[in-house]
N, C-alpha and C positions, 0 to 999 in steps of 0.2 A: 503495500501499499504506499508508495512512493512515486515521485516524479523524479525521473533523471536527467539532470542537466549537466553536461559534460561527466566528470567523476563523483560528482557531489549529488548525495541522495537526501531527499527532504520530507519527512512524512507529510503526506497529503493534505489529512485534515488541518494538520497545524498551518501549513502553508495556506488554505484557503481562509483560517480564521486570521492570520496576520493580514492576508491582502484585503480581506473584508473593512478594515479600517480604512483604505485608500480607495476601494471601488466597489460600490455597492449593488452593481449590477452582477459581480461575479458569479457565474453558474458553474454546473458540474462538467462543463467543457475546459475548467481549468485541468482536469484530469486527464486530457486529451493534448496530444501534440501533433503538429502537421508535418508529412513527410512527403516530399515529391506530388504534392496536390492531394494526398490523402489524409484525412484525420484517422489516426490509430488509438487505441486504446488498449494498452498493455495488462496481460493477466494481472500482474501486479497491483494494478491499480483499480480492478474491479471492485473490490471491498471498499473502497473510499468513494468511489463512483454510487455506489448503494448507501454508503453512510451519507454522503452530502444529499442525494434525494431524500432520504428518511427523515434526516435534521430539517429539512426545509428552510424555512423563515430564520432560523437560528444561524445556519452556515452562508445562506444567500441573500439575506436581507430584503426577500422579496414584498414583505409587509403583509400582514394578514396570514390567515390559518393557510398553510401550505399544504394541508391534508395529508400528514406524515402518514396516516394508516394505507392511503392509495399508492404512494410510494412504498411502502414495505408491502403492498401487495404485489407489486410487480418487481420488487428488487430481486426475486428469482429468476425473472427474466434476463435482469441484468447481467447477472451471475453465469447464466445458462449457455449464453450466447456469447460470451466474453466480452460482456458488455456493449454487445453489438458493434462488431468491427464494422466502422463506418468508412464506406469508400465511394466517393462520388467524384464525378469530373473535377478538375482542377478548377475551373471557374466555380462551379456551384458551391465545391469544398472551402474555397476562399472567402464566398459570400457568408459563409456561416461559421468563419473560424473564430469568432470574436471579436475580429477585427471591427473598424469603423464602418457606419451603416453604407451601404450602397444602393444604388438604383438597380430596378429589375433587369434592366440591360445588363449590369454588372455581372449578373449571374452568370451569364452565357459567355462573356469577354473575360472573366477572371478578376477583372479590375475591382481594386477595393472602394472606388468611389470617392476617397478623399475624405477629408474631415468634413463633417457636417456644419454648413454655414448658419451661422447664427440667425434666429428670426430679426425682423425689423425692429420688434420692441426691444429685443436684447441690445442691437446696436445702439439704439438711441439712449440706452442707459449707459452704456459704454463711453458714448460720446461726451455725456453730461450725467455724471451720478447725481448733480445736485436737483436735477429736474425730475417731475414726477413721470412715471411711467404710464402712459394710457393705453389700454388694449386696443387692438387694430379691429374696426369693426368689419363685421361678416357681413358679405353681399345678403341683401333680402331673400333672394331666391336660392340661398345656399342650400345643398343637401346636406343635412346632418344625420349622422348614425344615432339610433335610438340607445339608450342604455341597456345593454344585454346580459353584461355582468351580474347586474343584481336580480336578474330573472332566473339565474341558471339554478339548478338545484345543487346541494352540496356535493353531491357524486360528481355531476358536470363540472363544476368550479374546480372541484380537485383535480379533474382531467386534463381542464383547459391550462392551470398553472402548470401541470407535470410536462404538458406541451410546450408551453413556453420556456421552460427549464431545458427540455431537449433541443429547442431551435437557438438559444441562448439570445441576448440581447439583440445583437446585430441582425440574426436571423429574424426575429419577430418585427424588426424594422422593415426588412426587405418583405415580408407579408405585407405588413400595413400598407407600405407602398403600392402594392399592386391589387388594394381593394376597389370594388367601383364605388362610386359616390353613394353614400348612404349605408353601405355595409359596414357593419360593426366588426372589429378585429374578432371577438370571440364568436360571431356567427359564423366567420371563414374556420376558425378551429374547430368548431364543433362540427360543421359539414365533413372536415378530414377524418376527425376521431371517429363519427358514426361510420363511416366508409371504412374503417379501420379496427371497427370492433372496440372502440373506445381505448385502444392503446397506443401510448403517446410515441414510442419510436416509430412504428410504421407509419402512423400519422405525419410524423417530422420527414420521414424520408418520401413521402408522397406529396408534402407540400415543397419539397427542394426540386421534386422532379417537375412539379408543376410548372415552378417558377421558372426553372430551367427552360422548358418548354415555350413558355410566354415570351422570352427573351429573344427567342429564333422566331417562332410563330408569329409574333405581334399580333394578338387577337384585338387588342384595342384599336390598331390603327386599320384592321378590316373592319370592324363595327363602324369605323367614320366614314366609308367607302360605300356607293351604293352596291347592290345586289348585282346589278349588269355589270358594274365596273370590275366587282371580284371575279365574276365568272368569265369575263371578256366575250358576252355575247348580249343582244338586246334585251332590254329586261320584259318585254313582252314574252318572249319565248320562256322565261322562266315561270312568269304568272300562267302562262298556258300549261306548261307541263310540269311544274314543281312549285304550285301554289303554297305558301307558308304567312301566317299573318297572325298578329295579335288581337283578340277580340276581346277587350274588357277584363274583369277581375272576378273570382269566384267569391262565396260567400267568407271564404278565411283572408281576403284579401290578396290572394296569389294571382299573377299574371295567367290570364288562359290563352294559350298558344295554339293555334289550329295548323294542321297541315293537312292538305286535301291530296293522300296518296293515291285515291281512285285515279287522279289526274296525271299522275307522274309516269312520264314517258322516258327512259334513259336513252333509247334510240335516237329521236331527233335532237336530244341535248348532244349526245356524244358526237352525232355527225356535225352538228354546228360549231365543234372544235373545243368544247367543253371538256376538260380531261375528268377523272374520278377526283384528282389532287384538288382541281378547282372547285367541284362539287363539295368536298369535304371543307374548304374553306367558307364556303356558302355556310354550313351546319355549324362551324365556328363561330362564323359571322352572327348568327341567330342566337347562338347559346350566349354569345357575349351580350347582344340586345338583351335576351331575357334576363341576364344577371342585373343587368342596369335597372331592368323594371321593377326587379325585387328590392333592390336598393333603395329607388324612388319609393316604394310603398312603404319600405321600413320607417324611411324618414317621415313618411306623410302620416301613416297609423300610428307611430310612437313604439312599435313592437317588433320583434324581428320576424321578417318574411324573407325565407331563404331558398324556396323553390316555387316551381309553376305548374300548373295543371296542364297537360299537353294532351289534345285531343287530335287524333287521326282518322280521318273521314276516308274509308277506302272504299266507297261505291265507286264503280267503274273500274275496279283494278284490273291491270292487264297482265295475265299470267305469263305473258311473253317476258317480261321484268324477271323473271324467274330463269330465263334463258341467257340473261346477261350477267358473264363475270363481273362486268364493272358494278352491278348493280348489288352483289354480293360484297365485293371489295367496299363499297359504299356503306353498306349496312355494318359490317365488321368495324370500319375504321370509325363510323358514328358511334358504336356500343364502346368502343376503347376511348374516345375523347370524352363521351359523357361520364365514364367511370373514372377516368385519371386526372382530367383535366377540369370536369366541371361535377365533381361528387356531389350527390344528393341534392342536385338541382332540380332533378323531375320529383316533384312531388307525388304525382300521381299520373298514370297513363291510360286514356280510355281510347280504345278502338272501335268504331262504331262503323255499322255497314259492312260487317266482315264476310267475305265468302268464304268457302273451304280453302281456297288457295292460300289466302292470307296466314290462315291457322297453319299450314304447311312452311310457308316462308318463315314466319315467327319461330317455329319450332327449329327451322335449318340454322337460325342466327340467335336463338336465345342462349345458347350455351356461351356465348360471350358477354352476357350480362350477369352480374352478382344475383344470389339467391334473394337479397333485399331488394334488388332492382325488379326481378320477376315478381316478386309479391306485390309489388304496386301497379302492376299492368292487368288491366280487365278488358275483355274481348266481348262485344256484341254485335248481334247480326242485324235483325230487323229493328225499325224505328220503334216500334211497342216496346222493346227492350231497352235500347238506349236513351231514349227521351226521358222517361222518368229518372233513371239515374244520372243524367246530366243536370236537370233540373234539381235534382236533391243538392247537388254541388254547386250551381251557378242559377244566381237568380235571373229570369226570364229577361230583366231590362238589359242584361249584358249581352245577351245572344241574339244573334240574327234570326229573322223568321224561319228561316231554313232548317235552322237547330232548335225550333220550339220556343223562341223568344220574340221580343218586339223591337230590338234596338235595330239601327241601320246596317246594312252589310257593308263592310270596311272596304277599304282599297286593299287588293292581295298583297302587294310587296310589304314585307315585314321590313 
């Protein structure tokens, strides 16, 4: 239980206690050191890591109750896998090695992002300490995240704090920088925890992978472009053969997203020069828009809205889609994106007007979904089945007439 530096060995717990006097943000990553872009934890340090986790606020200075019972419950996990030999790509590792906070782009490039610039208020204080510092006014239309931490159960709060320890101070900063407007940090952390069976270490690994992906895929930039620009084809073609749109909100305040898969035709889209990769980018663009709608609703309603209700209308489904390799590649890629990069964003999926071929197609691709995701999916055939189920979830004022409501039909493009 020691950290090796040169030929000198210092007891880990003693070292952490000493450094706590200087750096209140010290976390259990003190027990790790970086070697050629990898973060390694030696066998001798496993006990120290577990002890740091278990003692929580005493050693880490995080404030509040760090839920030591949660840390103790996972101490066996730390020991059994040698404290989780963490090996990420150099860029992602550097972003989480306890160095200064960096931007999302730095995760992919490996740059540290430099020292964080002081806020304008701090600069004013530094220029004239005798002047009173006044807070910078927020724009009237600013999207502010709701207070989520106070709404968490003790168990969930303990998991969130354990995940924050896993990520480290700079890691949390990178996650915070990637949040959509209106999204609370705790909401994002809880999504990845739920997708990882509430285990902090796998959740931290998934978050790092997501951030590294965002640094290269740039989904925020895709969201700022039109669907036609992303696909490289006329938008009318997408409206005709791949219609997807936002249709109000359900009774829980979640965005309702419609996709008319019955009109999906991969042949004409692929013949127009749109690749499967570009179709996947369209899905990412839609996912990013959905995430932003969740953030806006969270801010508006004052409570966490982290997922959406997805409606797939399969009336008119063309079974020839099953003959297209591109369709299967798209479906698998979509499942991977939703599971790894936008986990727990799908609150529920309702498939309506489903012919038997849709059930076959679903069985062919459902293996790529987690068990939790499969449990959220319901498939209905005729209108007499799906309309009552839909109106139970969504008020009629939010739905267009063709789906049992009274709202006007929206523009197709999302």
